[in-house]
PDBQT receptor file of N, H, CA, C and O in Angstrom, charges set to zero:
ATOM      1  N   UNK A   1     -30.976  16.790 -87.898  1.00  0.00    +0.000 N 
ATOM      2  CA  UNK A   1     -30.875  15.431 -88.695  1.00  0.00    +0.000 C 
ATOM      3  C   UNK A   1     -30.057  14.461 -88.277  1.00  0.00    +0.000 C 
ATOM      4  O   UNK A   1     -30.470  13.310 -88.136  1.00  0.00    +0.000 OA
ATOM      5  N   UNK A   2     -28.775  14.818 -88.024  1.00  0.00    +0.000 N 
ATOM      6  H   UNK A   2     -28.439  15.753 -88.138  1.00  0.00    +0.000 HD
ATOM      7  CA  UNK A   2     -27.956  13.781 -87.712  1.00  0.00    +0.000 C 
ATOM      8  C   UNK A   2     -28.409  13.212 -86.108  1.00  0.00    +0.000 C 
ATOM      9  O   UNK A   2     -28.162  12.070 -85.721  1.00  0.00    +0.000 OA
ATOM     10  N   UNK A   3     -29.044  14.154 -85.367  1.00  0.00    +0.000 N 
ATOM     11  H   UNK A   3     -29.244  15.082 -85.681  1.00  0.00    +0.000 HD
ATOM     12  CA  UNK A   3     -29.313  13.748 -83.983  1.00  0.00    +0.000 C 
ATOM     13  C   UNK A   3     -30.520  12.585 -84.322  1.00  0.00    +0.000 C 
ATOM     14  O   UNK A   3     -30.548  11.502 -83.738  1.00  0.00    +0.000 OA
ATOM     15  N   UNK A   4     -31.400  12.942 -85.244  1.00  0.00    +0.000 N 
ATOM     16  H   UNK A   4     -31.378  13.822 -85.719  1.00  0.00    +0.000 HD
ATOM     17  CA  UNK A   4     -32.471  12.111 -85.424  1.00  0.00    +0.000 C 
ATOM     18  C   UNK A   4     -32.059  10.721 -85.909  1.00  0.00    +0.000 C 
ATOM     19  O   UNK A   4     -32.576   9.700 -85.457  1.00  0.00    +0.000 OA
ATOM     20  N   UNK A   5     -31.071  10.723 -86.884  1.00  0.00    +0.000 N 
ATOM     21  H   UNK A   5     -30.651  11.553 -87.251  1.00  0.00    +0.000 HD
ATOM     22  CA  UNK A   5     -30.559   9.424 -87.405  1.00  0.00    +0.000 C 
ATOM     23  C   UNK A   5     -29.799   8.611 -86.244  1.00  0.00    +0.000 C 
ATOM     24  O   UNK A   5     -29.788   7.381 -86.273  1.00  0.00    +0.000 OA
ATOM     25  N   UNK A   6     -29.199   9.295 -85.278  1.00  0.00    +0.000 N 
ATOM     26  H   UNK A   6     -29.207  10.294 -85.254  1.00  0.00    +0.000 HD
ATOM     27  CA  UNK A   6     -28.338   8.698 -84.287  1.00  0.00    +0.000 C 
ATOM     28  C   UNK A   6     -29.313   8.253 -83.187  1.00  0.00    +0.000 C 
ATOM     29  O   UNK A   6     -28.997   7.289 -82.489  1.00  0.00    +0.000 OA
ATOM     30  N   UNK A   7     -30.500   8.903 -82.983  1.00  0.00    +0.000 N 
ATOM     31  H   UNK A   7     -30.756   9.686 -83.550  1.00  0.00    +0.000 HD
ATOM     32  CA  UNK A   7     -31.365   8.236 -82.048  1.00  0.00    +0.000 C 
ATOM     33  C   UNK A   7     -32.143   7.117 -82.772  1.00  0.00    +0.000 C 
ATOM     34  O   UNK A   7     -32.447   6.118 -82.121  1.00  0.00    +0.000 OA
ATOM     35  N   UNK A   8     -32.451   7.203 -83.943  1.00  0.00    +0.000 N 
ATOM     36  H   UNK A   8     -32.203   8.015 -84.471  1.00  0.00    +0.000 HD
ATOM     37  CA  UNK A   8     -33.124   5.889 -84.509  1.00  0.00    +0.000 C 
ATOM     38  C   UNK A   8     -32.147   4.872 -84.479  1.00  0.00    +0.000 C 
ATOM     39  O   UNK A   8     -32.489   3.771 -84.049  1.00  0.00    +0.000 OA
ATOM     40  N   UNK A   9     -30.777   5.086 -84.932  1.00  0.00    +0.000 N 
ATOM     41  H   UNK A   9     -30.499   5.981 -85.281  1.00  0.00    +0.000 HD
ATOM     42  CA  UNK A   9     -29.778   3.931 -84.764  1.00  0.00    +0.000 C 
ATOM     43  C   UNK A   9     -29.662   3.453 -83.357  1.00  0.00    +0.000 C 
ATOM     44  O   UNK A   9     -29.465   2.259 -83.133  1.00  0.00    +0.000 OA
ATOM     45  N   UNK A  10     -29.771   4.297 -82.432  1.00  0.00    +0.000 N 
ATOM     46  H   UNK A  10     -29.931   5.267 -82.613  1.00  0.00    +0.000 HD
ATOM     47  CA  UNK A  10     -29.448   3.753 -80.982  1.00  0.00    +0.000 C 
ATOM     48  C   UNK A  10     -30.847   2.968 -80.535  1.00  0.00    +0.000 C 
ATOM     49  O   UNK A  10     -30.771   2.007 -79.770  1.00  0.00    +0.000 OA
ATOM     50  N   UNK A  11     -31.946   3.362 -80.977  1.00  0.00    +0.000 N 
ATOM     51  H   UNK A  11     -32.008   4.143 -81.598  1.00  0.00    +0.000 HD
ATOM     52  CA  UNK A  11     -33.210   2.733 -80.782  1.00  0.00    +0.000 C 
ATOM     53  C   UNK A  11     -33.207   1.301 -81.215  1.00  0.00    +0.000 C 
ATOM     54  O   UNK A  11     -33.537   0.390 -80.455  1.00  0.00    +0.000 OA
ATOM     55  N   UNK A  12     -32.790   1.107 -82.571  1.00  0.00    +0.000 N 
ATOM     56  H   UNK A  12     -32.522   1.847 -83.188  1.00  0.00    +0.000 HD
ATOM     57  CA  UNK A  12     -32.665  -0.120 -83.403  1.00  0.00    +0.000 C 
ATOM     58  C   UNK A  12     -31.632  -0.876 -82.648  1.00  0.00    +0.000 C 
ATOM     59  O   UNK A  12     -31.967  -1.987 -82.239  1.00  0.00    +0.000 OA
ATOM     60  N   UNK A  13     -30.580  -0.505 -82.429  1.00  0.00    +0.000 N 
ATOM     61  H   UNK A  13     -30.308   0.398 -82.762  1.00  0.00    +0.000 HD
ATOM     62  CA  UNK A  13     -29.388  -1.336 -81.651  1.00  0.00    +0.000 C 
ATOM     63  C   UNK A  13     -30.168  -1.864 -80.297  1.00  0.00    +0.000 C 
ATOM     64  O   UNK A  13     -30.368  -3.067 -80.130  1.00  0.00    +0.000 OA
ATOM     65  N   UNK A  14     -30.595  -0.864 -79.338  1.00  0.00    +0.000 N 
ATOM     66  H   UNK A  14     -30.432   0.113 -79.474  1.00  0.00    +0.000 HD
ATOM     67  CA  UNK A  14     -31.043  -1.377 -78.206  1.00  0.00    +0.000 C 
ATOM     68  C   UNK A  14     -32.133  -2.472 -78.279  1.00  0.00    +0.000 C 
ATOM     69  O   UNK A  14     -32.087  -3.490 -77.589  1.00  0.00    +0.000 OA
ATOM     70  N   UNK A  15     -33.040  -2.213 -79.096  1.00  0.00    +0.000 N 
ATOM     71  H   UNK A  15     -33.077  -1.386 -79.657  1.00  0.00    +0.000 HD
ATOM     72  CA  UNK A  15     -34.010  -3.165 -79.197  1.00  0.00    +0.000 C 
ATOM     73  C   UNK A  15     -33.937  -4.400 -80.072  1.00  0.00    +0.000 C 
ATOM     74  O   UNK A  15     -34.741  -5.328 -79.988  1.00  0.00    +0.000 OA
ATOM     75  N   UNK A  16     -32.953  -4.352 -80.888  1.00  0.00    +0.000 N 
ATOM     76  H   UNK A  16     -32.299  -3.598 -80.957  1.00  0.00    +0.000 HD
ATOM     77  CA  UNK A  16     -32.620  -5.801 -81.773  1.00  0.00    +0.000 C 
ATOM     78  C   UNK A  16     -31.222  -6.256 -81.459  1.00  0.00    +0.000 C 
ATOM     79  O   UNK A  16     -30.861  -7.203 -82.156  1.00  0.00    +0.000 OA
ATOM     80  N   UNK A  17     -30.364  -5.827 -80.602  1.00  0.00    +0.000 N 
ATOM     81  H   UNK A  17     -30.657  -5.057 -80.035  1.00  0.00    +0.000 HD
ATOM     82  CA  UNK A  17     -29.154  -6.414 -80.233  1.00  0.00    +0.000 C 
ATOM     83  C   UNK A  17     -29.212  -6.738 -78.715  1.00  0.00    +0.000 C 
ATOM     84  O   UNK A  17     -28.220  -6.596 -78.000  1.00  0.00    +0.000 OA
ATOM     85  N   UNK A  18     -30.275  -7.128 -78.300  1.00  0.00    +0.000 N 
ATOM     86  H   UNK A  18     -31.080  -7.242 -78.881  1.00  0.00    +0.000 HD
ATOM     87  CA  UNK A  18     -30.353  -7.723 -76.899  1.00  0.00    +0.000 C 
ATOM     88  C   UNK A  18     -29.774  -8.945 -76.911  1.00  0.00    +0.000 C 
ATOM     89  O   UNK A  18     -29.372  -9.482 -77.943  1.00  0.00    +0.000 OA
ATOM     90  N   UNK A  19     -29.682  -9.579 -75.468  1.00  0.00    +0.000 N 
ATOM     91  H   UNK A  19     -30.009  -9.143 -74.629  1.00  0.00    +0.000 HD
ATOM     92  CA  UNK A  19     -29.103 -11.110 -75.511  1.00  0.00    +0.000 C 
ATOM     93  C   UNK A  19     -29.769 -11.921 -76.270  1.00  0.00    +0.000 C 
ATOM     94  O   UNK A  19     -29.181 -12.974 -76.515  1.00  0.00    +0.000 OA
ATOM     95  N   UNK A  20     -30.984 -11.764 -76.808  1.00  0.00    +0.000 N 
ATOM     96  H   UNK A  20     -31.462 -10.908 -76.608  1.00  0.00    +0.000 HD
ATOM     97  CA  UNK A  20     -31.690 -12.978 -77.497  1.00  0.00    +0.000 C 
ATOM     98  C   UNK A  20     -31.683 -12.866 -78.897  1.00  0.00    +0.000 C 
ATOM     99  O   UNK A  20     -32.162 -13.754 -79.603  1.00  0.00    +0.000 OA
ATOM    100  N   UNK A  21     -31.158 -11.803 -79.374  1.00  0.00    +0.000 N 
ATOM    101  H   UNK A  21     -30.769 -11.081 -78.801  1.00  0.00    +0.000 HD
ATOM    102  CA  UNK A  21     -30.997 -11.427 -80.838  1.00  0.00    +0.000 C 
ATOM    103  C   UNK A  21     -29.834 -12.344 -81.391  1.00  0.00    +0.000 C 
ATOM    104  O   UNK A  21     -28.823 -12.614 -80.744  1.00  0.00    +0.000 OA
ATOM    105  N   UNK A  22     -30.106 -12.786 -82.669  1.00  0.00    +0.000 N 
ATOM    106  H   UNK A  22     -30.927 -12.567 -83.195  1.00  0.00    +0.000 HD
ATOM    107  CA  UNK A  22     -29.009 -13.563 -83.432  1.00  0.00    +0.000 C 
ATOM    108  C   UNK A  22     -27.837 -12.870 -83.867  1.00  0.00    +0.000 C 
ATOM    109  O   UNK A  22     -27.897 -11.740 -84.351  1.00  0.00    +0.000 OA
ATOM    110  N   UNK A  23     -26.558 -13.635 -83.682  1.00  0.00    +0.000 N 
ATOM    111  H   UNK A  23     -26.509 -14.553 -83.290  1.00  0.00    +0.000 HD
ATOM    112  CA  UNK A  23     -25.366 -13.029 -84.202  1.00  0.00    +0.000 C 
ATOM    113  C   UNK A  23     -25.604 -12.501 -85.510  1.00  0.00    +0.000 C 
ATOM    114  O   UNK A  23     -25.144 -11.403 -85.823  1.00  0.00    +0.000 OA
ATOM    115  N   UNK A  24     -26.387 -13.295 -86.419  1.00  0.00    +0.000 N 
ATOM    116  H   UNK A  24     -26.761 -14.187 -86.165  1.00  0.00    +0.000 HD
ATOM    117  CA  UNK A  24     -26.576 -12.688 -87.791  1.00  0.00    +0.000 C 
ATOM    118  C   UNK A  24     -27.261 -11.268 -87.819  1.00  0.00    +0.000 C 
ATOM    119  O   UNK A  24     -27.029 -10.374 -88.633  1.00  0.00    +0.000 OA
ATOM    120  N   UNK A  25     -28.100 -11.239 -86.826  1.00  0.00    +0.000 N 
ATOM    121  H   UNK A  25     -28.288 -11.965 -86.164  1.00  0.00    +0.000 HD
ATOM    122  CA  UNK A  25     -29.142 -10.039 -86.997  1.00  0.00    +0.000 C 
ATOM    123  C   UNK A  25     -28.058  -8.737 -86.366  1.00  0.00    +0.000 C 
ATOM    124  O   UNK A  25     -28.103  -7.597 -86.830  1.00  0.00    +0.000 OA
ATOM    125  N   UNK A  26     -27.193  -9.109 -85.344  1.00  0.00    +0.000 N 
ATOM    126  H   UNK A  26     -27.156 -10.034 -84.967  1.00  0.00    +0.000 HD
ATOM    127  CA  UNK A  26     -26.517  -8.088 -84.944  1.00  0.00    +0.000 C 
ATOM    128  C   UNK A  26     -25.350  -7.692 -85.933  1.00  0.00    +0.000 C 
ATOM    129  O   UNK A  26     -24.920  -6.539 -85.965  1.00  0.00    +0.000 OA
ATOM    130  N   UNK A  27     -24.862  -8.692 -86.733  1.00  0.00    +0.000 N 
ATOM    131  H   UNK A  27     -25.211  -9.629 -86.707  1.00  0.00    +0.000 HD
ATOM    132  CA  UNK A  27     -23.969  -8.402 -87.734  1.00  0.00    +0.000 C 
ATOM    133  C   UNK A  27     -24.573  -7.416 -88.810  1.00  0.00    +0.000 C 
ATOM    134  O   UNK A  27     -23.912  -6.482 -89.266  1.00  0.00    +0.000 OA
ATOM    135  N   UNK A  28     -25.849  -7.681 -89.176  1.00  0.00    +0.000 N 
ATOM    136  H   UNK A  28     -26.386  -8.440 -88.806  1.00  0.00    +0.000 HD
ATOM    137  CA  UNK A  28     -26.441  -6.911 -90.095  1.00  0.00    +0.000 C 
ATOM    138  C   UNK A  28     -26.727  -5.387 -89.702  1.00  0.00    +0.000 C 
ATOM    139  O   UNK A  28     -26.721  -4.434 -90.481  1.00  0.00    +0.000 OA
ATOM    140  N   UNK A  29     -26.950  -5.364 -88.478  1.00  0.00    +0.000 N 
ATOM    141  H   UNK A  29     -26.955  -6.138 -87.845  1.00  0.00    +0.000 HD
ATOM    142  CA  UNK A  29     -27.032  -3.902 -88.043  1.00  0.00    +0.000 C 
ATOM    143  C   UNK A  29     -25.664  -3.366 -87.978  1.00  0.00    +0.000 C 
ATOM    144  O   UNK A  29     -25.569  -2.177 -88.283  1.00  0.00    +0.000 OA
ATOM    145  N   UNK A  30     -24.628  -3.953 -87.661  1.00  0.00    +0.000 N 
ATOM    146  H   UNK A  30     -24.705  -4.919 -87.414  1.00  0.00    +0.000 HD
ATOM    147  CA  UNK A  30     -23.233  -3.323 -87.584  1.00  0.00    +0.000 C 
ATOM    148  C   UNK A  30     -22.830  -3.043 -89.111  1.00  0.00    +0.000 C 
ATOM    149  O   UNK A  30     -22.164  -2.029 -89.322  1.00  0.00    +0.000 OA
ATOM    150  N   UNK A  31     -23.151  -3.791 -90.096  1.00  0.00    +0.000 N 
ATOM    151  H   UNK A  31     -23.692  -4.615 -89.924  1.00  0.00    +0.000 HD
ATOM    152  CA  UNK A  31     -22.925  -3.467 -91.529  1.00  0.00    +0.000 C 
ATOM    153  C   UNK A  31     -23.618  -2.379 -91.890  1.00  0.00    +0.000 C 
ATOM    154  O   UNK A  31     -23.004  -1.495 -92.489  1.00  0.00    +0.000 OA
ATOM    155  N   UNK A  32     -24.875  -2.230 -91.637  1.00  0.00    +0.000 N 
ATOM    156  H   UNK A  32     -25.373  -2.948 -91.151  1.00  0.00    +0.000 HD
ATOM    157  CA  UNK A  32     -25.839  -1.066 -91.949  1.00  0.00    +0.000 C 
ATOM    158  C   UNK A  32     -25.219   0.193 -91.226  1.00  0.00    +0.000 C 
ATOM    159  O   UNK A  32     -25.292   1.242 -91.867  1.00  0.00    +0.000 OA
ATOM    160  N   UNK A  33     -24.633   0.241 -90.012  1.00  0.00    +0.000 N 
ATOM    161  H   UNK A  33     -24.574  -0.611 -89.492  1.00  0.00    +0.000 HD
ATOM    162  CA  UNK A  33     -24.002   1.402 -89.282  1.00  0.00    +0.000 C 
ATOM    163  C   UNK A  33     -22.798   1.712 -90.237  1.00  0.00    +0.000 C 
ATOM    164  O   UNK A  33     -22.685   2.818 -90.765  1.00  0.00    +0.000 OA
ATOM    165  N   UNK A  34     -21.933   0.728 -90.431  1.00  0.00    +0.000 N 
ATOM    166  H   UNK A  34     -22.025  -0.170 -90.001  1.00  0.00    +0.000 HD
ATOM    167  CA  UNK A  34     -20.828   1.075 -91.364  1.00  0.00    +0.000 C 
ATOM    168  C   UNK A  34     -20.968   1.701 -92.610  1.00  0.00    +0.000 C 
ATOM    169  O   UNK A  34     -20.220   2.604 -92.986  1.00  0.00    +0.000 OA
ATOM    170  N   UNK A  35     -22.141   1.133 -93.430  1.00  0.00    +0.000 N 
ATOM    171  H   UNK A  35     -22.749   0.399 -93.125  1.00  0.00    +0.000 HD
ATOM    172  CA  UNK A  35     -22.525   1.720 -94.542  1.00  0.00    +0.000 C 
ATOM    173  C   UNK A  35     -23.008   3.153 -94.415  1.00  0.00    +0.000 C 
ATOM    174  O   UNK A  35     -22.881   3.930 -95.362  1.00  0.00    +0.000 OA
ATOM    175  N   UNK A  36     -23.578   3.534 -93.224  1.00  0.00    +0.000 N 
ATOM    176  H   UNK A  36     -23.681   2.903 -92.455  1.00  0.00    +0.000 HD
ATOM    177  CA  UNK A  36     -24.031   4.895 -93.095  1.00  0.00    +0.000 C 
ATOM    178  C   UNK A  36     -22.840   5.860 -92.864  1.00  0.00    +0.000 C 
ATOM    179  O   UNK A  36     -22.856   7.012 -93.297  1.00  0.00    +0.000 OA
ATOM    180  N   UNK A  37     -21.784   5.327 -92.148  1.00  0.00    +0.000 N 
ATOM    181  H   UNK A  37     -21.770   4.391 -91.796  1.00  0.00    +0.000 HD
ATOM    182  CA  UNK A  37     -20.674   6.118 -91.857  1.00  0.00    +0.000 C 
ATOM    183  C   UNK A  37     -19.929   6.163 -93.219  1.00  0.00    +0.000 C 
ATOM    184  O   UNK A  37     -19.452   7.269 -93.476  1.00  0.00    +0.000 OA
ATOM    185  N   UNK A  38     -19.753   5.301 -94.037  1.00  0.00    +0.000 N 
ATOM    186  H   UNK A  38     -20.140   4.403 -93.828  1.00  0.00    +0.000 HD
ATOM    187  CA  UNK A  38     -19.185   5.434 -95.423  1.00  0.00    +0.000 C 
ATOM    188  C   UNK A  38     -19.849   6.400 -96.157  1.00  0.00    +0.000 C 
ATOM    189  O   UNK A  38     -19.209   7.154 -96.891  1.00  0.00    +0.000 OA
ATOM    190  N   UNK A  39     -21.123   6.477 -96.046  1.00  0.00    +0.000 N 
ATOM    191  H   UNK A  39     -21.642   5.865 -95.450  1.00  0.00    +0.000 HD
ATOM    192  CA  UNK A  39     -22.062   7.494 -96.879  1.00  0.00    +0.000 C 
ATOM    193  C   UNK A  39     -21.567   8.763 -96.294  1.00  0.00    +0.000 C 
ATOM    194  O   UNK A  39     -21.265   9.646 -97.096  1.00  0.00    +0.000 OA
ATOM    195  N   UNK A  40     -21.440   8.986 -95.091  1.00  0.00    +0.000 N 
ATOM    196  H   UNK A  40     -21.686   8.269 -94.439  1.00  0.00    +0.000 HD
ATOM    197  CA  UNK A  40     -21.117  10.415 -94.473  1.00  0.00    +0.000 C 
ATOM    198  C   UNK A  40     -19.764  10.714 -95.197  1.00  0.00    +0.000 C 
ATOM    199  O   UNK A  40     -19.570  11.659 -95.962  1.00  0.00    +0.000 OA
ATOM    200  N   UNK A  41     -18.869   9.769 -94.838  1.00  0.00    +0.000 N 
ATOM    201  H   UNK A  41     -19.026   9.001 -94.216  1.00  0.00    +0.000 HD
ATOM    202  CA  UNK A  41     -17.492  10.202 -95.186  1.00  0.00    +0.000 C 
ATOM    203  C   UNK A  41     -17.332  10.526 -96.942  1.00  0.00    +0.000 C 
ATOM    204  O   UNK A  41     -16.603  11.408 -97.396  1.00  0.00    +0.000 OA
ATOM    205  N   UNK A  42     -18.103   9.691 -97.684  1.00  0.00    +0.000 N 
ATOM    206  H   UNK A  42     -18.695   8.974 -97.315  1.00  0.00    +0.000 HD
ATOM    207  CA  UNK A  42     -17.998  10.147 -99.292  1.00  0.00    +0.000 C 
ATOM    208  C   UNK A  42     -18.460  11.469 -99.309  1.00  0.00    +0.000 C 
ATOM    209  O   UNK A  42     -17.874  12.239-100.070  1.00  0.00    +0.000 OA
ATOM    210  N   UNK A  43     -19.587  11.987 -98.486  1.00  0.00    +0.000 N 
ATOM    211  H   UNK A  43     -20.063  11.361 -97.868  1.00  0.00    +0.000 HD
ATOM    212  CA  UNK A  43     -20.103  13.191 -98.690  1.00  0.00    +0.000 C 
ATOM    213  C   UNK A  43     -19.227  14.312 -98.283  1.00  0.00    +0.000 C 
ATOM    214  O   UNK A  43     -19.127  15.398 -98.855  1.00  0.00    +0.000 OA
ATOM    215  N   UNK A  44     -18.557  13.880 -97.137  1.00  0.00    +0.000 N 
ATOM    216  H   UNK A  44     -18.638  12.998 -96.672  1.00  0.00    +0.000 HD
ATOM    217  CA  UNK A  44     -17.628  15.031 -96.535  1.00  0.00    +0.000 C 
ATOM    218  C   UNK A  44     -16.413  15.243 -97.571  1.00  0.00    +0.000 C 
ATOM    219  O   UNK A  44     -15.983  16.356 -97.876  1.00  0.00    +0.000 OA
ATOM    220  N   UNK A  45     -15.857  13.877 -98.131  1.00  0.00    +0.000 N 
ATOM    221  H   UNK A  45     -16.206  12.973 -97.883  1.00  0.00    +0.000 HD
ATOM    222  CA  UNK A  45     -14.878  13.938 -99.139  1.00  0.00    +0.000 C 
ATOM    223  C   UNK A  45     -15.211  14.702-100.264  1.00  0.00    +0.000 C 
ATOM    224  O   UNK A  45     -14.359  15.410-100.800  1.00  0.00    +0.000 OA
ATOM    225  N   UNK A  46     -16.437  14.630-100.706  1.00  0.00    +0.000 N 
ATOM    226  H   UNK A  46     -17.130  14.054-100.271  1.00  0.00    +0.000 HD
ATOM    227  CA  UNK A  46     -16.831  15.449-101.902  1.00  0.00    +0.000 C 
ATOM    228  C   UNK A  46     -16.911  17.006-101.687  1.00  0.00    +0.000 C 
ATOM    229  O   UNK A  46     -16.637  17.779-102.605  1.00  0.00    +0.000 OA
ATOM    230  N   UNK A  47     -17.286  17.426-100.471  1.00  0.00    +0.000 N 
ATOM    231  H   UNK A  47     -17.508  16.799 -99.725  1.00  0.00    +0.000 HD
ATOM    232  CA  UNK A  47     -17.402  18.774 -99.953  1.00  0.00    +0.000 C 
ATOM    233  C   UNK A  47     -15.980  19.293-100.033  1.00  0.00    +0.000 C 
ATOM    234  O   UNK A  47     -15.717  20.383-100.541  1.00  0.00    +0.000 OA
ATOM    235  N   UNK A  48     -15.086  18.490 -99.525  1.00  0.00    +0.000 N 
ATOM    236  H   UNK A  48     -15.300  17.604 -99.113  1.00  0.00    +0.000 HD
ATOM    237  CA  UNK A  48     -13.666  18.972 -99.281  1.00  0.00    +0.000 C 
ATOM    238  C   UNK A  48     -13.105  19.015-100.802  1.00  0.00    +0.000 C 
ATOM    239  O   UNK A  48     -12.292  19.914-101.015  1.00  0.00    +0.000 OA
ATOM    240  N   UNK A  49     -13.385  18.282-101.737  1.00  0.00    +0.000 N 
ATOM    241  H   UNK A  49     -14.046  17.551-101.564  1.00  0.00    +0.000 HD
ATOM    242  CA  UNK A  49     -12.803  18.428-103.126  1.00  0.00    +0.000 C 
ATOM    243  C   UNK A  49     -13.443  19.520-103.691  1.00  0.00    +0.000 C 
ATOM    244  O   UNK A  49     -12.764  20.186-104.473  1.00  0.00    +0.000 OA
ATOM    245  N   UNK A  50     -14.789  19.926-103.447  1.00  0.00    +0.000 N 
ATOM    246  H   UNK A  50     -15.340  19.385-102.812  1.00  0.00    +0.000 HD
ATOM    247  CA  UNK A  50     -15.484  21.016-104.035  1.00  0.00    +0.000 C 
ATOM    248  C   UNK A  50     -14.717  22.258-103.719  1.00  0.00    +0.000 C 
ATOM    249  O   UNK A  50     -14.343  23.095-104.540  1.00  0.00    +0.000 OA
ATOM    250  N   UNK A  51     -14.505  22.275-102.256  1.00  0.00    +0.000 N 
ATOM    251  H   UNK A  51     -14.809  21.595-101.589  1.00  0.00    +0.000 HD
ATOM    252  CA  UNK A  51     -14.031  23.461-101.674  1.00  0.00    +0.000 C 
ATOM    253  C   UNK A  51     -12.546  23.716-102.095  1.00  0.00    +0.000 C 
ATOM    254  O   UNK A  51     -12.097  24.860-102.168  1.00  0.00    +0.000 OA
ATOM    255  N   UNK A  52     -11.831  22.644-102.360  1.00  0.00    +0.000 N 
ATOM    256  H   UNK A  52     -12.195  21.715-102.301  1.00  0.00    +0.000 HD
ATOM    257  CA  UNK A  52     -10.457  22.960-102.872  1.00  0.00    +0.000 C 
ATOM    258  C   UNK A  52     -10.513  23.234-104.062  1.00  0.00    +0.000 C 
ATOM    259  O   UNK A  52      -9.564  23.936-104.408  1.00  0.00    +0.000 OA
ATOM    260  N   UNK A  53     -11.493  22.891-105.173  1.00  0.00    +0.000 N 
ATOM    261  H   UNK A  53     -12.265  22.320-104.891  1.00  0.00    +0.000 HD
ATOM    262  CA  UNK A  53     -11.720  23.410-106.348  1.00  0.00    +0.000 C 
ATOM    263  C   UNK A  53     -12.035  24.918-106.360  1.00  0.00    +0.000 C 
ATOM    264  O   UNK A  53     -11.385  25.663-107.092  1.00  0.00    +0.000 OA
ATOM    265  N   UNK A  54     -12.955  25.355-105.615  1.00  0.00    +0.000 N 
ATOM    266  H   UNK A  54     -13.483  24.749-105.020  1.00  0.00    +0.000 HD
ATOM    267  CA  UNK A  54     -13.259  26.645-105.364  1.00  0.00    +0.000 C 
ATOM    268  C   UNK A  54     -12.018  27.518-104.920  1.00  0.00    +0.000 C 
ATOM    269  O   UNK A  54     -11.752  28.568-105.506  1.00  0.00    +0.000 OA
ATOM    270  N   UNK A  55     -11.373  27.108-104.007  1.00  0.00    +0.000 N 
ATOM    271  H   UNK A  55     -11.588  26.256-103.531  1.00  0.00    +0.000 HD
ATOM    272  CA  UNK A  55     -10.202  27.857-103.514  1.00  0.00    +0.000 C 
ATOM    273  C   UNK A  55      -9.297  28.090-104.682  1.00  0.00    +0.000 C 
ATOM    274  O   UNK A  55      -8.892  29.219-104.959  1.00  0.00    +0.000 OA
ATOM    275  N   UNK A  56      -8.965  26.967-105.404  1.00  0.00    +0.000 N 
ATOM    276  H   UNK A  56      -9.294  26.050-105.179  1.00  0.00    +0.000 HD
ATOM    277  CA  UNK A  56      -7.939  27.106-106.368  1.00  0.00    +0.000 C 
ATOM    278  C   UNK A  56      -8.334  27.963-107.474  1.00  0.00    +0.000 C 
ATOM    279  O   UNK A  56      -7.478  28.643-108.039  1.00  0.00    +0.000 OA
ATOM    280  N   UNK A  57      -9.562  27.993-107.839  1.00  0.00    +0.000 N 
ATOM    281  H   UNK A  57     -10.258  27.441-107.380  1.00  0.00    +0.000 HD
ATOM    282  CA  UNK A  57     -10.289  28.953-108.723  1.00  0.00    +0.000 C 
ATOM    283  C   UNK A  57      -9.899  30.403-108.361  1.00  0.00    +0.000 C 
ATOM    284  O   UNK A  57      -9.322  31.174-109.128  1.00  0.00    +0.000 OA
ATOM    285  N   UNK A  58     -10.308  30.695-107.028  1.00  0.00    +0.000 N 
ATOM    286  H   UNK A  58     -10.777  30.069-106.405  1.00  0.00    +0.000 HD
ATOM    287  CA  UNK A  58     -10.045  32.060-106.445  1.00  0.00    +0.000 C 
ATOM    288  C   UNK A  58      -8.703  32.320-106.365  1.00  0.00    +0.000 C 
ATOM    289  O   UNK A  58      -8.394  33.492-106.578  1.00  0.00    +0.000 OA
ATOM    290  N   UNK A  59      -7.700  31.443-106.081  1.00  0.00    +0.000 N 
ATOM    291  H   UNK A  59      -7.951  30.490-105.908  1.00  0.00    +0.000 HD
ATOM    292  CA  UNK A  59      -6.260  31.827-105.960  1.00  0.00    +0.000 C 
ATOM    293  C   UNK A  59      -5.839  32.096-107.487  1.00  0.00    +0.000 C 
ATOM    294  O   UNK A  59      -5.090  33.050-107.697  1.00  0.00    +0.000 OA
ATOM    295  N   UNK A  60      -6.266  31.331-108.539  1.00  0.00    +0.000 N 
ATOM    296  H   UNK A  60      -6.874  30.556-108.369  1.00  0.00    +0.000 HD
ATOM    297  CA  UNK A  60      -6.105  31.738-109.725  1.00  0.00    +0.000 C 
ATOM    298  C   UNK A  60      -6.337  33.006-110.187  1.00  0.00    +0.000 C 
ATOM    299  O   UNK A  60      -5.463  33.688-110.721  1.00  0.00    +0.000 OA
ATOM    300  N   UNK A  61      -7.578  33.396-109.995  1.00  0.00    +0.000 N 
ATOM    301  H   UNK A  61      -8.289  32.842-109.561  1.00  0.00    +0.000 HD
ATOM    302  CA  UNK A  61      -8.199  34.672-110.241  1.00  0.00    +0.000 C 
ATOM    303  C   UNK A  61      -7.313  35.689-109.526  1.00  0.00    +0.000 C 
ATOM    304  O   UNK A  61      -6.968  36.655-110.208  1.00  0.00    +0.000 OA
ATOM    305  N   UNK A  62      -6.890  35.630-108.269  1.00  0.00    +0.000 N 
ATOM    306  H   UNK A  62      -7.169  34.845-107.716  1.00  0.00    +0.000 HD
ATOM    307  CA  UNK A  62      -6.054  36.578-107.642  1.00  0.00    +0.000 C 
ATOM    308  C   UNK A  62      -4.670  36.683-108.349  1.00  0.00    +0.000 C 
ATOM    309  O   UNK A  62      -4.160  37.795-108.483  1.00  0.00    +0.000 OA
ATOM    310  N   UNK A  63      -4.083  35.634-108.776  1.00  0.00    +0.000 N 
ATOM    311  H   UNK A  63      -4.496  34.730-108.668  1.00  0.00    +0.000 HD
ATOM    312  CA  UNK A  63      -2.730  35.609-109.427  1.00  0.00    +0.000 C 
ATOM    313  C   UNK A  63      -2.788  36.222-110.665  1.00  0.00    +0.000 C 
ATOM    314  O   UNK A  63      -1.788  36.751-111.148  1.00  0.00    +0.000 OA
ATOM    315  N   UNK A  64      -4.042  36.201-111.325  1.00  0.00    +0.000 N 
ATOM    316  H   UNK A  64      -4.855  35.770-110.933  1.00  0.00    +0.000 HD
ATOM    317  CA  UNK A  64      -3.978  36.907-112.670  1.00  0.00    +0.000 C 
ATOM    318  C   UNK A  64      -4.202  38.273-112.594  1.00  0.00    +0.000 C 
ATOM    319  O   UNK A  64      -4.066  38.945-113.616  1.00  0.00    +0.000 OA
ATOM    320  N   UNK A  65      -4.591  38.899-111.328  1.00  0.00    +0.000 N 
ATOM    321  H   UNK A  65      -4.702  38.353-110.497  1.00  0.00    +0.000 HD
ATOM    322  CA  UNK A  65      -4.942  40.310-111.394  1.00  0.00    +0.000 C 
ATOM    323  C   UNK A  65      -3.502  40.957-111.130  1.00  0.00    +0.000 C 
ATOM    324  O   UNK A  65      -3.370  42.181-111.107  1.00  0.00    +0.000 OA
TER     325      UNK A  65
């Protein structure tokens, strides 16, 4: 899935960020790329939070035994 998204992003960049494309268009593409990276980071952050919660629950269970 990530590979597919990467290939799509590369093809968009190659075709739309040529020497004849406008700076505004290039900026829009860069903003879109940053938004995608932020989305990935937010998901990773949530996974880490969930993992910490699970680990804390397991640790508390072990302490009570």
